[in-house]
The first five atom37 places (N, CA, C, CB, O) and aatype in JSON, in Angstrom:
{
  "aatype": [12, 15, 19, 14, 8, 3, 14, 15, 3, 1, 6, 10, 1, 6, 0, 1, 17, 16, 0, 18, 0, 10, 7, 5, 10, 0, 1, 1, 18, 18, 0, 7, 7, 1, 19, 12, 2, 0, 0, 19, 10, 8, 6, 16, 13, 5, 16, 10, 10, 7, 14, 0, 11, 6, 12, 5, 6, 11, 18, 10, 14, 5, 9, 1, 5, 6, 0, 1, 16, 10, 3, 12, 7, 1, 19, 12, 0, 12, 19, 1, 7, 7],
  "atom_mask": [
    [1, 1, 1, 1, 1],
    [1, 1, 1, 1, 1],
    [1, 1, 1, 1, 1],
    [1, 1, 1, 1, 1],
    [1, 1, 1, 1, 1],
    [1, 1, 1, 1, 1],
    [1, 1, 1, 1, 1],
    [1, 1, 1, 1, 1],
    [1, 1, 1, 1, 1],
    [1, 1, 1, 1, 1],
    [1, 1, 1, 1, 1],
    [1, 1, 1, 1, 1],
    [1, 1, 1, 1, 1],
    [1, 1, 1, 1, 1],
    [1, 1, 1, 1, 1],
    [1, 1, 1, 1, 1],
    [1, 1, 1, 1, 1],
    [1, 1, 1, 1, 1],
    [1, 1, 1, 1, 1],
    [1, 1, 1, 1, 1],
    [1, 1, 1, 1, 1],
    [1, 1, 1, 1, 1],
    [1, 1, 1, 0, 1],
    [1, 1, 1, 1, 1],
    [1, 1, 1, 1, 1],
    [1, 1, 1, 1, 1],
    [1, 1, 1, 1, 1],
    [1, 1, 1, 1, 1],
    [1, 1, 1, 1, 1],
    [1, 1, 1, 1, 1],
    [1, 1, 1, 1, 1],
    [1, 1, 1, 0, 1],
    [1, 1, 1, 0, 1],
    [1, 1, 1, 1, 1],
    [1, 1, 1, 1, 1],
    [1, 1, 1, 1, 1],
    [1, 1, 1, 1, 1],
    [1, 1, 1, 1, 1],
    [1, 1, 1, 1, 1],
    [1, 1, 1, 1, 1],
    [1, 1, 1, 1, 1],
    [1, 1, 1, 1, 1],
    [1, 1, 1, 1, 1],
    [1, 1, 1, 1, 1],
    [1, 1, 1, 1, 1],
    [1, 1, 1, 1, 1],
    [1, 1, 1, 1, 1],
    [1, 1, 1, 1, 1],
    [1, 1, 1, 1, 1],
    [1, 1, 1, 0, 1],
    [1, 1, 1, 1, 1],
    [1, 1, 1, 1, 1],
    [1, 1, 1, 1, 1],
    [1, 1, 1, 1, 1],
    [1, 1, 1, 1, 1],
    [1, 1, 1, 1, 1],
    [1, 1, 1, 1, 1],
    [1, 1, 1, 1, 1],
    [1, 1, 1, 1, 1],
    [1, 1, 1, 1, 1],
    [1, 1, 1, 1, 1],
    [1, 1, 1, 1, 1],
    [1, 1, 1, 1, 1],
    [1, 1, 1, 1, 1],
    [1, 1, 1, 1, 1],
    [1, 1, 1, 1, 1],
    [1, 1, 1, 1, 1],
    [1, 1, 1, 1, 1],
    [1, 1, 1, 1, 1],
    [1, 1, 1, 1, 1],
    [1, 1, 1, 1, 1],
    [1, 1, 1, 1, 1],
    [1, 1, 1, 0, 1],
    [1, 1, 1, 1, 1],
    [1, 1, 1, 1, 1],
    [1, 1, 1, 1, 1],
    [1, 1, 1, 1, 1],
    [1, 1, 1, 1, 1],
    [1, 1, 1, 1, 1],
    [1, 1, 1, 1, 1],
    [1, 1, 1, 0, 1],
    [1, 1, 1, 0, 1]
  ],
  "atom_positions": [
    [[112.55, 98.69, 116.03], [112.37, 98.39, 114.6], [110.88, 98.08, 114.46], [113.32, 97.17, 114.09], [110.37, 97.24, 115.19]],
    [[110.21, 98.71, 113.58], [108.81, 98.52, 113.32], [108.52, 97.26, 112.5], [108.26, 99.7, 112.62], [109.34, 96.85, 111.68]],
    [[107.4, 96.69, 112.72], [106.94, 95.47, 112.0], [106.27, 96.02, 110.68], [105.89, 94.56, 112.92], [105.42, 96.9, 110.73]],
    [[106.71, 95.44, 109.49], [106.09, 95.85, 108.28], [104.56, 95.38, 108.29], [106.89, 95.25, 107.04], [104.16, 94.37, 108.88]],
    [[103.78, 96.22, 107.58], [102.32, 95.89, 107.44], [101.9, 96.28, 106.09], [101.42, 96.62, 108.51], [102.51, 97.09, 105.4]],
    [[100.78, 95.64, 105.72], [100.23, 95.99, 104.28], [99.56, 97.36, 104.55], [99.07, 94.8, 103.62], [98.8, 97.53, 105.51]],
    [[99.86, 98.28, 103.69], [99.26, 99.62, 103.86], [97.72, 99.6, 103.64], [99.92, 100.63, 102.87], [97.21, 98.83, 102.82]],
    [[97.06, 100.4, 104.33], [95.58, 100.51, 104.14], [95.31, 101.35, 102.9], [94.88, 101.17, 105.4], [96.2, 101.98, 102.33]],
    [[94.05, 101.31, 102.52], [93.62, 102.13, 101.27], [93.91, 103.63, 101.69], [91.93, 101.88, 100.85], [94.44, 104.39, 100.89]],
    [[93.57, 104.01, 102.87], [93.79, 105.4, 103.25], [95.22, 105.78, 103.18], [93.29, 105.67, 104.61], [95.54, 106.85, 102.65]],
    [[96.12, 104.94, 103.68], [97.53, 105.23, 103.66], [98.0, 105.32, 102.2], [98.32, 104.15, 104.45], [98.86, 106.16, 101.93]],
    [[97.54, 104.58, 101.32], [97.98, 104.52, 99.93], [97.46, 105.82, 99.29], [97.45, 103.21, 99.17], [98.2, 106.45, 98.54]],
    [[96.26, 106.22, 99.55], [95.7, 107.47, 99.02], [96.55, 108.65, 99.49], [94.19, 107.64, 99.47], [96.95, 109.51, 98.7]],
    [[96.83, 108.68, 100.81], [97.58, 109.84, 101.41], [98.97, 109.87, 100.83], [97.65, 109.74, 102.98], [99.48, 110.94, 100.49]],
    [[99.58, 108.73, 100.72], [100.96, 108.73, 100.16], [100.97, 109.28, 98.76], [101.56, 107.31, 100.16], [101.77, 110.16, 98.41]],
    [[100.11, 108.79, 98.0], [100.03, 109.24, 96.47], [99.71, 110.72, 96.44], [98.85, 108.41, 95.61], [100.38, 111.45, 95.7]],
    [[98.76, 111.22, 97.17], [98.36, 112.58, 97.21], [99.58, 113.48, 97.65], [97.16, 112.73, 98.19], [99.95, 114.47, 97.02]],
    [[100.17, 113.01, 98.78], [101.29, 113.77, 99.25], [102.47, 113.94, 98.27], [101.76, 113.16, 100.45], [103.0, 115.04, 98.1]],
    [[102.86, 112.88, 97.66], [103.98, 112.96, 96.7], [103.61, 113.87, 95.54], [104.35, 111.54, 96.17], [104.43, 114.71, 95.15]],
    [[102.41, 113.75, 94.96], [101.96, 114.54, 93.88], [101.94, 116.06, 94.26], [100.57, 114.05, 93.45], [102.46, 116.92, 93.56]],
    [[101.3, 116.31, 95.46], [101.16, 117.59, 95.88], [102.54, 118.32, 96.16], [100.3, 117.57, 97.04], [102.69, 119.5, 95.85]],
    [[103.47, 117.64, 96.72], [104.76, 118.22, 97.06], [105.54, 118.42, 95.69], [105.58, 117.26, 98.1], [106.27, 119.4, 95.55]],
    [[105.39, 117.56, 94.77], [106.03, 117.8, 93.46], [105.45, 119.08, 92.73], [0.0, 0.0, 0.0], [106.19, 119.86, 92.14]],
    [[104.17, 119.23, 92.79], [103.53, 120.39, 92.19], [103.93, 121.68, 92.97], [101.97, 120.21, 92.19], [104.22, 122.71, 92.36]],
    [[103.95, 121.61, 94.27], [104.39, 122.72, 95.03], [105.74, 123.16, 94.81], [104.25, 122.45, 96.35], [106.01, 124.36, 94.77]],
    [[106.71, 122.16, 94.65], [108.09, 122.47, 94.34], [108.21, 123.18, 93.0], [108.92, 121.21, 94.34], [108.99, 124.12, 92.83]],
    [[107.4, 122.68, 92.06], [107.48, 123.22, 90.71], [106.98, 124.69, 90.73], [106.64, 122.33, 89.7], [107.52, 125.51, 89.99]],
    [[105.98, 125.04, 91.52], [105.47, 126.38, 91.61], [106.48, 127.23, 92.34], [104.11, 126.43, 92.31], [106.65, 128.4, 91.99]],
    [[107.19, 126.71, 93.37], [108.15, 127.4, 94.15], [109.29, 127.86, 93.15], [108.69, 126.48, 95.33], [109.63, 129.04, 93.08]],
    [[109.83, 126.92, 92.43], [110.98, 127.34, 91.56], [110.48, 128.19, 90.32], [111.78, 126.03, 91.05], [111.21, 129.08, 89.88]],
    [[109.33, 127.94, 89.79], [108.75, 128.83, 88.75], [108.5, 130.21, 89.2], [107.48, 128.29, 88.26], [108.61, 131.16, 88.43]],
    [[108.16, 130.33, 90.46], [107.87, 131.66, 91.0], [108.99, 132.4, 91.62], [0.0, 0.0, 0.0], [108.76, 133.31, 92.41]],
    [[110.24, 132.03, 91.27], [111.42, 132.75, 91.75], [111.75, 132.34, 93.2], [0.0, 0.0, 0.0], [112.37, 133.13, 93.91]],
    [[111.4, 131.2, 93.63], [111.68, 130.69, 94.9], [111.15, 131.5, 96.02], [113.06, 130.55, 95.05], [111.84, 131.84, 96.98]],
    [[109.89, 131.82, 95.86], [109.12, 132.58, 96.85], [107.98, 131.69, 97.3], [108.59, 133.96, 96.26], [107.24, 131.15, 96.47]],
    [[107.83, 131.53, 98.63], [106.76, 130.71, 99.15], [106.16, 131.45, 100.3], [107.25, 129.31, 99.57], [106.87, 131.97, 101.17]],
    [[104.76, 131.51, 100.32], [104.07, 132.13, 101.43], [102.72, 131.4, 101.54], [103.91, 133.7, 101.23], [102.41, 130.51, 100.75]],
    [[101.92, 131.81, 102.55], [100.64, 131.13, 102.81], [99.68, 131.18, 101.66], [99.98, 131.72, 103.99], [98.89, 130.27, 101.43]],
    [[99.79, 132.3, 100.93], [98.79, 132.45, 99.74], [99.17, 131.45, 98.61], [98.81, 133.99, 99.14], [98.29, 130.88, 97.96]],
    [[100.49, 131.26, 98.38], [100.91, 130.28, 97.35], [100.47, 128.84, 97.8], [102.5, 130.35, 97.13], [99.94, 128.04, 97.03]],
    [[100.71, 128.59, 99.07], [100.36, 127.15, 99.6], [98.84, 127.06, 99.46], [100.84, 126.87, 101.24], [98.4, 126.0, 99.02]],
    [[98.04, 127.99, 99.76], [96.61, 127.83, 99.77], [96.1, 127.67, 98.3], [95.94, 129.05, 100.49], [95.28, 126.8, 98.0]],
    [[96.62, 128.54, 97.4], [96.19, 128.54, 96.02], [96.63, 127.13, 95.4], [96.86, 129.81, 95.22], [95.85, 126.53, 94.66]],
    [[97.81, 126.64, 95.7], [98.27, 125.36, 95.21], [97.37, 124.28, 95.63], [99.62, 125.07, 95.66], [96.92, 123.47, 94.83]],
    [[97.09, 124.27, 96.98], [96.2, 123.21, 97.44], [94.86, 123.23, 96.76], [96.01, 123.32, 98.9], [94.37, 122.17, 96.37]],
    [[94.22, 124.45, 96.6], [92.95, 124.5, 96.02], [92.91, 124.07, 94.64], [92.44, 125.76, 96.13], [91.94, 123.42, 94.26]],
    [[93.94, 124.39, 93.77], [93.97, 124.02, 92.41], [94.29, 122.59, 92.18], [94.9, 124.83, 91.71], [93.99, 122.07, 91.1]],
    [[94.88, 121.92, 93.11], [95.31, 120.51, 93.01], [94.33, 119.55, 93.56], [96.6, 120.3, 93.72], [94.39, 118.37, 93.22]],
    [[93.42, 119.97, 94.39], [92.46, 119.07, 95.04], [91.65, 118.24, 94.16], [91.58, 119.81, 95.86], [91.57, 117.02, 94.32]],
    [[91.0, 118.92, 93.17], [90.13, 118.26, 92.29], [90.91, 117.22, 91.4], [0.0, 0.0, 0.0], [90.58, 116.03, 91.4]],
    [[91.92, 117.68, 90.66], [92.68, 116.76, 89.86], [93.29, 115.57, 90.63], [93.76, 117.51, 89.18], [93.37, 114.45, 90.12]],
    [[93.73, 115.84, 91.88], [94.25, 114.84, 92.74], [93.24, 113.72, 93.04], [94.7, 115.48, 93.99], [93.58, 112.53, 93.0]],
    [[91.97, 114.12, 93.35], [90.93, 113.2, 93.57], [90.64, 112.37, 92.4], [89.76, 113.87, 93.99], [90.38, 111.17, 92.54]],
    [[90.67, 112.97, 91.16], [90.43, 112.25, 89.96], [91.57, 111.15, 89.72], [90.34, 113.28, 88.77], [91.33, 109.99, 89.4]],
    [[92.75, 111.63, 89.91], [93.9, 110.69, 89.83], [93.82, 109.54, 90.81], [95.19, 111.43, 90.06], [94.18, 108.41, 90.48]],
    [[93.36, 109.83, 92.01], [93.28, 108.79, 92.94], [92.25, 107.74, 92.46], [92.94, 109.35, 94.31], [92.54, 106.54, 92.51]],
    [[91.14, 108.13, 92.02], [90.16, 107.17, 91.49], [90.73, 106.4, 90.3], [88.88, 107.89, 91.08], [90.48, 105.2, 90.19]],
    [[91.43, 106.99, 89.47], [91.98, 106.35, 88.32], [93.04, 105.3, 88.61], [92.54, 107.34, 87.46], [93.05, 104.19, 88.07]],
    [[93.97, 105.75, 89.54], [95.19, 104.88, 89.73], [95.07, 103.95, 91.02], [96.51, 105.83, 89.86], [95.94, 103.1, 91.22]],
    [[94.04, 104.1, 91.88], [93.97, 103.35, 93.07], [94.2, 101.81, 92.79], [92.62, 103.61, 93.74], [95.0, 101.16, 93.48]],
    [[93.55, 101.31, 91.88], [93.77, 99.82, 91.71], [95.28, 99.44, 91.4], [92.83, 99.28, 90.53], [95.77, 98.4, 91.84]],
    [[95.94, 100.27, 90.67], [97.3, 99.98, 90.36], [98.16, 100.19, 91.58], [97.77, 100.82, 89.23], [99.07, 99.4, 91.83]],
    [[97.9, 101.22, 92.33], [98.64, 101.5, 93.58], [98.47, 100.31, 94.59], [98.12, 102.85, 94.23], [99.42, 99.86, 95.21]],
    [[97.16, 99.82, 94.71], [96.92, 98.73, 95.62], [97.7, 97.43, 95.11], [95.32, 98.47, 95.74], [98.32, 96.74, 95.92]],
    [[97.67, 97.13, 93.85], [98.45, 96.02, 93.38], [100.01, 96.16, 93.67], [98.2, 95.88, 91.88], [100.68, 95.25, 94.16]],
    [[100.45, 97.31, 93.33], [101.86, 97.51, 93.51], [102.26, 97.38, 95.0], [102.25, 98.87, 92.97], [103.32, 96.84, 95.32]],
    [[101.42, 97.87, 95.89], [101.68, 97.78, 97.33], [101.69, 96.32, 97.85], [100.63, 98.59, 98.08], [102.41, 96.0, 98.8]],
    [[100.92, 95.47, 97.25], [100.82, 94.14, 97.67], [102.11, 93.31, 97.32], [99.59, 93.53, 97.03], [102.52, 92.39, 98.03]],
    [[102.7, 93.73, 96.18], [103.95, 93.04, 95.65], [105.14, 93.84, 95.82], [103.83, 92.71, 94.21], [106.12, 93.54, 95.14]],
    [[105.21, 94.83, 96.64], [106.32, 95.7, 96.86], [107.54, 94.97, 97.34], [105.95, 96.75, 97.81], [107.44, 94.26, 98.35]],
    [[108.6, 95.07, 96.75], [109.94, 94.41, 97.03], [110.78, 95.48, 97.46], [110.6, 93.66, 95.81], [111.12, 96.34, 96.65]],
    [[111.17, 95.52, 98.74], [112.0, 96.62, 99.23], [113.38, 96.65, 98.55], [112.18, 96.51, 100.73], [113.91, 97.75, 98.37]],
    [[113.94, 95.57, 98.19], [115.11, 95.55, 97.42], [114.98, 96.3, 96.06], [0.0, 0.0, 0.0], [115.91, 96.99, 95.64]],
    [[113.88, 96.15, 95.43], [113.64, 96.82, 94.19], [113.5, 98.39, 94.41], [112.36, 96.22, 93.54], [114.01, 99.21, 93.65]],
    [[112.77, 98.72, 95.5], [112.61, 100.07, 95.9], [113.98, 100.79, 96.14], [111.77, 100.11, 97.15], [114.23, 101.9, 95.68]],
    [[114.83, 100.05, 96.88], [116.12, 100.63, 97.19], [116.91, 100.78, 95.94], [116.88, 99.79, 98.2], [117.56, 101.81, 95.79]],
    [[116.92, 99.88, 95.03], [117.57, 99.98, 93.76], [117.05, 101.19, 92.94], [117.4, 98.69, 93.01], [117.82, 101.86, 92.25]],
    [[115.76, 101.44, 93.01], [115.22, 102.6, 92.31], [115.66, 103.97, 92.98], [113.66, 102.5, 92.28], [115.88, 104.99, 92.33]],
    [[115.77, 103.89, 94.26], [116.25, 105.06, 95.02], [117.69, 105.3, 94.65], [116.11, 104.87, 96.56], [118.06, 106.46, 94.46]],
    [[118.46, 104.36, 94.56], [119.96, 104.47, 94.14], [120.13, 104.78, 92.71], [120.73, 103.15, 94.41], [121.26, 105.04, 92.28]],
    [[119.08, 104.77, 91.94], [119.18, 105.06, 90.56], [119.41, 103.86, 89.68], [0.0, 0.0, 0.0], [119.81, 104.01, 88.52]],
    [[119.17, 102.67, 90.19], [119.32, 101.46, 89.34], [118.15, 100.87, 88.77], [0.0, 0.0, 0.0], [118.25, 99.87, 88.06]]
  ]
}
């Protein structure tokens, strides 16, 4: 069992970017008739990089605050739909 730790700024940025990018990639996958290839991946990455960096700058203070006060019980309730 791992010991919980406070996420670093880098970890927070990576988690936020990853979640956003995967959501956008899924949207393009379904909108494109469920076709995925290297070209779609590359194009998606390139078009999302700029906006993702802007979002990171805008929301990083909120992400940091939320990470400091994260309650795993609340997270699990959200995952379960509560």
